[in-house]
N, C-alpha and C positions, 0 to 999 in steps of 0.2 A: 492252833497248829496249821491249820488252812492259810494263815497270812504269813507263817515260816516259810512254809514250802512256795509260797506265793513270791516272796523275797528272794528265796533261792534260784527259783525258775527264772526270776527275771535276771539275774545275776548270771545264769547260765546262759539265758539267750543274748545277752549283751556281749559277754565274752565269745560266744561262738559266733557273732557278727563281726568282730574285729578282725581284720586282716591278719594282724599279727599272730593272733591263735592259731588260722591255718597256716600260716607261713612257718611258724616255729614247730609245729605238727610235722609238716613236711621236710624240714631241715632234721627232725628227729629220724624220721625214716632213714634219710640219706645218710646221716652219720651212723647209722646201724647197718645200713648196707655196707658201707665203707668198713666197718668194724669187723664184719662177718665174711669180708674178702680176705681176712688174715687166715691162713691156714697153714698145717703141718703135713709134711710127709715124713717118708724113711730117710731122706737126705736133708731135711734141715725146714725151712719155712717159705711159703709160698706167699704172694703177695696179689691183690687185684683178680682173685679168682685163677690164680696159676700163670698169669701174665708175666710177673716176674718172680724169681727163684733165688732163694740166699741158703747156701749150704752150709751146715753147722753140725758138728760131732757132737755137740751138747743139747741143743735145741731141736727136737723132731719129733714125729707124730708118736703119743704113749709114753715121752719122757715128762718126769715130773716137772721140769723146768719150762716144759711147752705151757702147761697149766698155769705155772706161777707167772710165766710172762704176759698169757692171754687175758688171765682175769685181773692182774696188774695193769695193765693197758687201761681196761676199763676202768677200776677204781681210781688210781693214780693221775690218768692223763684224761680220759674221755668224761668222767663225772666232773673231775675238778675245772678243764679247761672248757668245755662245753655247758653242762649243767649249771655249774655253779659259777660261771662267769657269762660266757655268751647267753645262754636260754635265759638266766636270771636276769639279765640287762633287759632283754626283749619283754620278758614277764612283767618287769617293773613300769616298763614304758607302756605295756597294756592296762594294767590295772592301777595306775597311779591316778587314772580321772573317776576310780570307782566312787570315793567319797567325796571329793569336789563336785562332779557331777550330780550326784545324790542330794547335795546339799543346795543345788541351784535352786533357783526361785520356781515353786511349782511340783518339782520332782516329790522333795521331802515332805511336802503340806499333804501329799495325796497318801504316802504311806503312814505318818504320825497320825491321822485321821482316823486309822484302824484301830481296833481296840488291841492293840500291842504294846508293850511297855518299850520304852526308848534303849535301855540296856540290851535288849532281844534284838532289837533291830540292828542295833550297834553290831553285836556280835555275830548275827545272821549274815551281815554284810562283809564282815571282816571274814569269814569261813569262805564267802563266795568269792572273795579274791584269792584265797588260797586254793580254792578249786581249779584255778588255770594251772598251777604247779603241780597238783596231783595227778591231772589227767593227762598232761604232757610226759611227766616222769613215768607214769603206769605204762604208757605206750612204749617208753624208751627202753625200760628196765625188762618189759615182756620180750622185747625185741634182743634184748641183751641176754636173757635167759636162753633164749631158743639158740643163738649164735654161740655162746660158752658149750651148750649141750653139743651142738653138732661138731664143733671143732675141736674140742678137747674133751668132750664127754663130762663135762662138769656140770650136771645137774644140781647147782648148790642154790638152794632157796635162799640164801643171804643176800644173794644178789639183789633180792627183792627188799632188803633193807635201803636200799636208795630210795624208796618212794617216802619212809617216814623221815630219813635223814636229810635230804635234798627240802622236804616240806618245813622241816625245824630250820635250816639254815636259810631258806628264804623268808620264814615268819620273822627271824631275827630283823632282816632289812625291812619288811611290810609292815611291822607295828610303827616304825620311825615315819613310814610313808604315810600311814594312816594319820599319826598325830600332827604332821604338818599339813596334811590335805585339811584335816577338821580344822586347824587354826586357820588356815590361809584361804583355803577353799579354793587353791589354785594348783592345777595338774602341773604344771610346768615347775613351781616351787616345790613342790612335795617331790618330784622325781629328782630334781637337781640337789633337793636336801639330802634325801637318802643316798644319792651317789655320792655326796660329801662325806656323809657319817661313814659309808661302806670303806672310802677311802682312807680314812682317818684312823678306823679300826684296824685297818690291813697294816697301815704305817706303824701304828702300836705295836700290833703284835711282830712285825719283822723287826722292829727296834728291840723287843724284849728278846726275841730268839737271838738278836745278834749279842745283845748284853749277855745272856746267859752263856752263849759257845764262849765270848771272851773271857769270861767269868771261870769258866772249866778251864780254859787255857793257863791263865793266872793261878790258879790253884794247883794245876799239875807242874808249873814252873816253881813255884814255892815248895811244894813238896820234894821235888827233885833237887832244888839247891839246897835246901834244908839238910837232907839226908848227906849231900856232898860236903857241906860246911861240917858237919857233925863227924864224918868220916875223917876230913883232914884235921879239925881240932883233935879228934882222939889220937891221930899220929903225930901230931905236934907234942901232946902231953906225953906221949911213950917216949918220943925223942929227947925231949928234955928230962924225963925220968932216968934215961939212960945215960945222960950227959952227951948225948951227940946233938951238938950245937947246929953241925951242917944240915942233917936231916930236919931238926926243927924249924930251922929258917926255911928250908926248901918247902915242907908242907905248908907253913904259913903263908909263903908266897903264893902258892897255887890255891890256897883259899880265899884270897883277893877277889878273884872274878865271880866266883859262886857267890860270894858274899853281897857284892855290888849287884849281881842279878837278882839275887833274893831281896835285897832292900828297894831295887826298882820296882818288882813285881807288888812287894808289900805296898808300897805308895800307890801304884796303880788300881790296886785293890780298893785302899782307902779313898782314892778319888771318883770311882766306880760306882761304890756302894749307893751313895746318896742318889744319883739318877737312875742306878737300876731299882731301887726302892720306889720311886717316883713314877717310872713307868710300868713296872709290875702293879703299882697301885691302881693305875689308870687302866690297866688293862684288867682287873679284878671286877671293875665296874660294868664292862664290855661284853658283849656276848662272844663266846668261841666259836666263831663262824669255821675257821681252818679246822680245830680239833673236832667239830662235830663231823666236817667231811671225813677226818681220818679215821672215823668210828667205821666207817665201811671198808676202808683197806685193812684195818686189824681185823675184821669179821672174815674176809675173804682169804687172810694168811693164816687163820687160826690153826689149820691143819697142815701147815706145808713147812718142810725143813729149810727150803732155800726161799727167801724174800726177794722182793724185787728189787731192793736196795742192793742184795747181794749180787744179782744179775748185772744192774748199771754198773757197781762197784768193780766187778770182774772178780770178787772174792769167792762167786759159785764155782769159777773154773779153775781154782786152785788144786794143784797136785797135793791129795791127801799125805804122800810120803814127804812132801818138804814142808820147812816150817813155815808158819803162817807169816806173811809179809808184814813188816813192822808199819804201823801208822804213824804218819805225821802228826804233828801237835793238832794242825788243824783238823784232820780227819779224826782223830781220837776225840776231840773236843766236839765235833759234830756227832760222832758216834754216841757218846755220853748224853749230849742234848736229845738224841732220839731215842735213848734208851728211857731219861726221864719222862718224855713224851708219852712212852708207851706205859707208864706206871701210873698215869693219871686215870681213875677210874671213868667208866663212861657216864655214869650216874651224876658224878661230879660235875663233868662238863655240861651236859644236857642242863641240870637243874639250875647251876648259876645263868646260863643264858636263859632259861624260862623265864627265872627272877626279874632278870632286865625287862624283857618282853612283857611280863604282868604288870610291873610298873610302868611302862610307856602306855600299856593300853589302858590302864587304869586312870591315868591323866587324860589321856584321850576321851574316855568316856565320860568323866566329869564334865569336861568340855563340852562333848555332843549333848550330855542332859541338860545343860545349862543354856543351850542355844535357845534363842526365839525363833520359833518357826511359823 
């Protein structure tokens, strides 16, 4: 136990000595100060602690939309853009040297000479790398919790879910970093390989989402044109039964266009299906980085009737007495895709990603244990 604490203390001291640790901590504070500068009064939204004001009859102090907007800015923008991108890249730069430096001559021999199993050393060093993210996100989340409570009276403990969610998200990347670091003993190669993996998984996810939305549009086209063709075929049959050749020819003529559209959509479906299956299969073995982050957004919107998407699309401002605006095919496909994403259970997202992480760490551990030190 003493040796484990010594390794953790060493990791903490090395991280604290990194200028990036202090720099990212300072940037976290600046981001929270900027977030807290957004406020609400009786007439609308105030920015930069009252220096700028935006009047709104819908979003004002005490309105449900103000809470949705404020928490949505935190979960959908600040967490995704700052913690999940900028801060994560800086964290990778800072922690990529943990295993390569540890495996350098002299450092590892000193540790393995102690009566501690190599697997224990490996996982303690791994946990030490995650310590960077846990500390940064904890400070950031505490600031966001206080800001949300101050500005919109939302003392929601779900805000603190950002700590385990961001840590999980980062661990999906850090395990790849550790594997490459153990194999190559190079900080630069480990960092570049992790960034390449991150970009590749992002590309696969984006391609799969586009394929899904396009598939929804094709399905809607086939469904709509099938109904129209069936309707015109019935009119043709009724006209032929009544002996009205002119109406029968007219109905058959109008059926040509929908039939051609249906055939094109079905052909596109058959061409799309193999590629969609391949991309979906590749995504299956990759960690769900974006969906993991989306769990925080789900938690913060669990008790709201109006979502951030409603605010951004303008649906939240529609007059209840007027019929809802008809969505375009693209908007309908996107809405169906979002509904499908919301239906995926959290345990499935996390479990699949943890299986990937476990496989990567097992391979890295086997290599680490077989190294000659």
